[in-house]
C-alpha positions in Angstrom: -81.2 190.4 -69.2 -82.0 187.0 -70.8 -79.8 184.0 -71.3 -79.4 184.9 -75.0 -78.1 188.4 -73.9 -75.7 186.7 -71.5 -74.5 184.6 -74.4 -74.0 187.8 -76.5 -71.9 189.4 -73.6 -69.7 186.1 -73.7 -69.1 186.4 -77.3 -68.4 190.2 -77.1 -65.7 189.4 -74.4 -64.4 186.5 -76.4 -64.9 184.3 -73.2 -65.1 180.6 -73.0 -67.7 179.1 -70.5 -65.0 178.8 -68.1 -63.6 182.3 -68.4 -67.2 183.7 -68.4 -68.0 181.8 -65.2 -65.0 182.9 -63.5 -65.4 186.6 -64.5 -68.8 186.4 -62.8 -67.5 184.5 -59.8 -69.7 181.4 -60.3 -69.0 177.8 -61.5 -69.1 176.6 -65.0 -72.4 174.6 -64.5 -74.1 177.6 -62.8 -73.1 179.8 -65.7 -74.3 177.3 -68.3 -77.7 177.0 -66.4 -78.1 180.7 -66.6 -77.7 180.7 -70.4 -80.9 178.7 -70.6 -83.1 181.1 -68.6 -85.5 183.5 -70.3 -84.9 186.0 -67.5 -81.8 186.6 -65.3 -81.4 188.5 -62.0 -80.6 192.2 -62.1 -77.3 191.5 -60.2 -76.0 189.3 -63.2 -76.7 192.1 -65.7 -74.9 194.5 -63.5 -71.9 192.3 -63.1 -71.7 191.8 -66.9 -71.9 195.5 -67.4 -69.1 196.1 -64.8 -67.0 193.6 -66.4 -67.4 195.2 -70.0 -66.6 198.5 -68.2 -63.3 197.1 -66.8 -64.5 197.6 -63.2 -62.9 195.0 -60.8 -64.8 193.5 -57.8 -64.3 195.3 -54.6 -62.9 192.9 -51.8 -65.1 190.2 -50.6 -65.7 186.8 -51.9 -63.8 186.5 -55.3 -63.0 183.4 -57.2 -59.4 183.1 -58.1 
């Protein structure tokens, strides 16, 4: 996954920077930094796929 693909995921989900960051469990600044990267970690691609599939996080460290 690239930053451009992350941006496309955000657009498909009709998320703002804030709602996208919250959906992925990170801060807005961190999310914005990922948008500029040519290659993103696999876990981030999986998190986006899970979000699109409607899969909720299982327990653990979630941002509210």
